[in-house]
Residue, then its C-alpha position, 0 to 999 in steps of 0.5 A: m197180207t201181200s206185200s203189194r197190198f200193203a204197200r197201196r194201204l200205205a200209200g193211201a194212208a200218206a196221200a190222206a195225210l196229205v190231203i187233210g194237211a193241204g186243207a188244214l192249211a187252206t182253212a187257216p185263217a190269215a192273220a195266222a201267217k204271221a203274227n204282228l210283231l215289234a222290235i225296239g232298236k235304237v231310243a235317242l235324244h230328239e228334242p224336244g222329247l225322244q225317238v226310237d226306232v220299231t222295227y214291225s208288221c202286221d197283217p193287211g186290214m189291221n186298224h190300230q195304232l203303233v204306240a211309243n212309250a217311255a219313262k225316265l229311270g232311276t228318279n224319285d217320286h217329283d221327278e218322274s218324267v214320261a213321254a208317248g209317241t204314236i203312229k197312226v193306222d194310216k202311216l203304217t204298212c201292214d202286208y206281213a213283212s217287216h218295216a222300219a218305223r220312227v216314232a217321235l216321243r213328246p214329254a209329258a208337261g214337266s218331264h226332261f230327258a238329257k243325256g246319260d239318263r237311262v229310259k224303260v221304252t214300251v211299244f204296242y199297239f192299241d186297237d179301237e177298242g181300247f185293247s193293247y197287244a205285241r207288248q215289247e220293252a226294252v231299258a237303254g241308255l241316252 
């Protein structure tokens, strides 16, 4: 085989690989462009409950709520303090970019939080069918 024939075959194989790779990218679903991500920031007391700063990203057209839950750590079974909050889908900006949100968490009846408490915070997306995903957890001191 001459070197020019070898070079043509090599160039043809490289071009074919490029076309196949470009086709795979063009047919990839938009959701693959960026995953729905969540990150927990600052957790603080905020009367009457707590607030948590969340950085999120979501795909356009997503129809999910962002949910935050908190539970006081180091308590006995008789003093299980919990709080919850949501951001409805119409309040989320879903465009693949990262955005900041502050979620206000209301305490359940009989729950209370104070300075110095340690809490476990969980954030996740919740869809219309009851599924949750992109769950993140963090422990923070108030």
